[in-house]
C-alpha positions as CSV (number, residue, x, y, z in Angstrom):
1,X,18.4,-2.7,-59.1
2,X,19.1,-1.5,-55.6
3,X,19.7,-5.3,-54.7
4,X,21.7,-6.0,-57.3
5,X,24.0,-2.6,-56.4
6,X,24.1,-3.5,-52.8
7,X,25.2,-7.2,-53.5
8,X,27.6,-5.7,-56.1
9,X,29.4,-3.6,-52.9
10,X,29.6,-6.0,-50.8
11,X,30.9,-8.4,-53.0
12,X,33.9,-6.1,-53.8
13,X,33.9,-5.5,-50.2
14,X,34.5,-8.8,-49.3
15,X,36.9,-9.0,-51.9
16,X,38.9,-6.8,-50.9
17,X,39.1,-8.1,-47.5
18,X,40.2,-11.6,-48.8
19,X,42.6,-9.8,-50.8
20,X,43.8,-7.5,-47.6
21,X,44.4,-10.5,-45.7
22,X,45.4,-13.3,-48.2
23,X,48.7,-15.0,-46.4
24,X,50.4,-12.9,-48.3
25,X,53.5,-15.0,-46.0
26,X,53.3,-17.9,-48.0
27,X,54.6,-16.4,-51.5
28,X,58.9,-15.9,-52.3
29,X,59.4,-12.2,-50.4
30,X,62.5,-9.9,-51.2
31,X,64.3,-11.0,-48.1
32,X,66.9,-8.5,-47.7
33,X,64.5,-5.6,-46.5
34,X,63.9,-8.2,-43.7
35,X,67.3,-8.7,-42.7
36,X,67.5,-4.5,-43.3
37,X,64.5,-4.2,-40.9
38,X,66.1,-7.0,-38.2
39,X,69.1,-4.8,-38.0
40,X,67.7,-1.7,-37.6
41,X,65.1,-3.2,-34.7
42,X,68.1,-5.1,-33.2
43,X,70.7,-1.4,-33.1
44,X,67.4,0.2,-31.7
45,X,67.2,-2.6,-29.2
46,X,71.0,-2.4,-27.8
47,X,70.6,1.3,-27.9
48,X,67.8,1.3,-25.8
49,X,68.7,-1.2,-23.1
50,X,65.5,-3.3,-23.7
51,X,67.1,-6.6,-23.8
52,X,69.7,-7.4,-21.0
53,X,73.1,-7.7,-22.0
54,X,73.3,-10.7,-20.5
55,X,70.0,-12.0,-22.3
56,X,71.4,-11.3,-25.8
57,X,75.2,-12.7,-24.8
58,X,73.7,-16.6,-23.6
59,X,71.3,-16.7,-26.3
60,X,71.6,-19.5,-29.0
61,X,70.1,-18.4,-31.3
62,X,67.4,-14.5,-32.5
63,X,64.9,-14.8,-34.2
64,X,63.1,-11.4,-35.5
65,X,59.5,-11.0,-37.4
66,X,57.3,-8.8,-38.5
67,X,53.8,-9.1,-37.9
68,X,51.0,-6.8,-39.7
69,X,47.5,-6.6,-38.9
70,X,44.8,-5.5,-41.0
71,X,41.8,-5.8,-43.6
72,X,38.6,-5.6,-44.1
73,X,35.4,-8.1,-44.0
74,X,37.9,-10.7,-43.0
75,X,40.7,-9.8,-40.8
76,X,44.3,-10.8,-41.5
77,X,47.7,-11.1,-39.6
78,X,50.4,-11.9,-41.3
79,X,54.5,-11.8,-41.3
80,X,58.1,-12.1,-42.8
81,X,61.3,-12.9,-40.6
82,X,64.3,-14.4,-40.1
83,X,66.2,-16.3,-37.6
84,X,70.0,-16.6,-36.5
85,X,72.2,-19.3,-35.2
86,X,75.5,-18.9,-33.4
87,X,77.9,-20.5,-34.4
88,X,80.8,-22.0,-32.1
89,X,83.0,-20.1,-33.2
90,X,81.0,-17.1,-31.5
91,X,80.0,-15.8,-34.8
92,X,76.6,-15.7,-36.4
93,X,75.0,-18.0,-38.9
94,X,73.7,-16.3,-41.9
95,X,69.4,-15.7,-41.9
96,X,67.4,-18.2,-42.7
97,X,63.7,-16.6,-44.1
98,X,60.5,-17.3,-41.4
99,X,56.9,-16.6,-42.3
100,X,53.5,-16.6,-40.1
101,X,49.7,-15.8,-40.8
102,X,46.3,-16.0,-39.6
103,X,43.4,-15.7,-41.1
104,X,40.0,-14.3,-38.7
105,X,35.9,-12.9,-39.5
106,X,35.7,-9.5,-38.4
107,X,35.7,-6.0,-39.3
108,X,39.5,-4.1,-39.2
109,X,39.8,-1.0,-40.6
110,X,43.6,0.2,-41.1
111,X,46.7,-2.2,-40.0
112,X,49.5,-2.1,-37.8
113,X,52.7,-3.3,-37.4
114,X,55.0,-5.0,-34.2
115,X,58.4,-6.5,-34.5
116,X,59.5,-9.1,-32.2
117,X,62.4,-10.3,-31.0
118,X,62.6,-14.3,-30.2
119,X,65.7,-15.2,-28.1
120,X,66.1,-18.4,-28.6
121,X,67.9,-19.9,-25.0
122,X,68.6,-23.1,-25.8
123,X,69.8,-25.6,-28.5
124,X,66.8,-27.7,-28.1
125,X,64.8,-24.4,-29.4
126,X,67.2,-23.5,-32.1
127,X,67.2,-27.4,-33.4
128,X,63.3,-26.7,-34.0
129,X,64.1,-23.8,-36.4
130,X,66.6,-25.9,-37.7
131,X,65.4,-28.6,-38.8
132,X,62.3,-27.0,-40.9
133,X,58.9,-26.7,-41.4
134,X,56.6,-25.8,-39.2
135,X,57.6,-24.4,-35.7
136,X,54.5,-24.7,-33.6
137,X,55.3,-21.5,-30.1
138,X,52.8,-23.9,-28.0
139,X,54.1,-26.3,-25.1
140,X,57.9,-26.0,-24.4
141,X,58.4,-23.4,-27.5
142,X,55.9,-21.3,-26.2
143,X,57.6,-17.8,-26.2
144,X,57.6,-16.0,-22.5
145,X,57.8,-12.4,-21.5
146,X,61.8,-11.7,-21.4
147,X,63.3,-9.9,-18.9
148,X,63.9,-6.1,-19.0
149,X,66.7,-5.5,-16.9
150,X,69.7,-7.1,-15.6
151,X,67.9,-7.8,-11.6
152,X,65.3,-8.9,-13.7
153,X,66.8,-12.0,-15.2
154,X,67.9,-13.3,-11.4
155,X,64.1,-13.4,-10.8
156,X,62.4,-14.5,-13.6
157,X,62.5,-18.5,-14.3
158,X,64.5,-19.4,-17.6
159,X,62.0,-20.4,-20.8
160,X,63.5,-21.4,-24.0
161,X,62.0,-18.3,-25.8
162,X,61.7,-15.0,-24.7
163,X,60.0,-12.8,-26.6
164,X,60.7,-9.1,-27.1
165,X,58.6,-6.4,-28.9
166,X,58.3,-3.2,-30.2
167,X,55.2,-1.3,-32.1
168,X,54.7,2.4,-31.9
169,X,57.7,3.0,-29.8
170,X,56.5,0.9,-27.1
171,X,58.8,-1.7,-25.8
172,X,59.0,-4.8,-23.7
173,X,58.9,-8.1,-23.1
174,X,55.6,-10.1,-24.4
175,X,54.5,-13.8,-24.4
176,X,54.1,-14.7,-27.2
177,X,51.8,-18.6,-27.8
178,X,49.7,-20.1,-30.5
179,X,51.1,-19.6,-33.8
180,X,53.1,-21.4,-36.0
181,X,56.3,-20.0,-37.7
182,X,57.2,-21.8,-41.3
183,X,60.4,-22.0,-42.5
184,X,60.2,-20.0,-46.5
185,X,62.3,-22.3,-48.6
186,X,61.7,-20.3,-51.6
187,X,62.6,-16.8,-50.6
188,X,65.5,-18.8,-49.4
189,X,66.4,-19.7,-52.4
190,X,66.0,-16.4,-53.7
191,X,68.5,-14.9,-51.3
192,X,71.0,-17.7,-51.8
193,X,70.2,-17.9,-55.2
194,X,70.0,-21.8,-54.8
195,X,68.5,-24.5,-52.9
196,X,69.4,-24.7,-48.9
197,X,68.0,-25.7,-46.2
198,X,67.1,-24.4,-43.2
199,X,69.8,-26.8,-41.2
200,X,72.7,-25.5,-43.8
201,X,71.6,-21.7,-43.6
202,X,71.8,-22.0,-39.4
203,X,74.5,-24.8,-38.9
204,X,76.9,-22.3,-41.4
205,X,77.5,-24.6,-43.8
206,X,76.2,-22.2,-46.2
207,X,78.4,-18.8,-45.6
208,X,76.7,-15.5,-45.0
209,X,76.3,-13.6,-48.1
210,X,78.1,-10.1,-48.1
211,X,74.5,-8.2,-48.4
212,X,73.9,-9.7,-45.2
213,X,76.6,-7.3,-43.3
214,X,74.2,-5.3,-41.4
215,X,72.4,-8.0,-39.4
216,X,75.6,-9.5,-38.6
217,X,76.8,-5.9,-37.6
218,X,73.8,-5.3,-35.3
219,X,74.0,-8.5,-33.9
220,X,77.9,-8.2,-32.9
221,X,77.9,-4.9,-32.2
222,X,79.3,-3.7,-28.7
223,X,76.5,-2.6,-25.9
224,X,76.9,1.5,-25.1
225,X,78.6,1.6,-21.9
């Protein structure tokens, strides 16, 4: 009897772990929440001056990703985010949804969240997101810790992708490699009310909806003097 109870409890714990670490990022989600989160984080980074103005001004595109870690028995890491491209007229495209996930073995009680900002420094880096599908953060696309001051901008070798993070009040640049970021077409379809590709969104062929205004305002907002 005790053995049966033990096995039942273990099975329940295992099931809870699986559910808590399930790759929720593959399902469609509310992109508006991510838009609002990205707007707040970008505004905060600007106000804190953690991304040098020259880095932000020269960005070809910007991606945002909120990663959550947690789980029981089976640990999981998953995230939702978006990417935008700077258009030839100096404005910004609408947001295209992206996701990421990973599952591993090992008990981890509780959860933690980290916000990432990816500065896409080259047209090639932006095209990798615009073509849809999966973007491997390896090789040329490996995200390197971005410079945190104008002085560092001149000292640090330029990478295709600069990465910055914010977690529990901690700001700064950090490397981000070995992960995959995926287009989330179902989420884009819900947000734009029709089937659209990442390329159509990022090229500006699909106009940003009014509800993307908080994000566009944050991207266009000037740095404090």
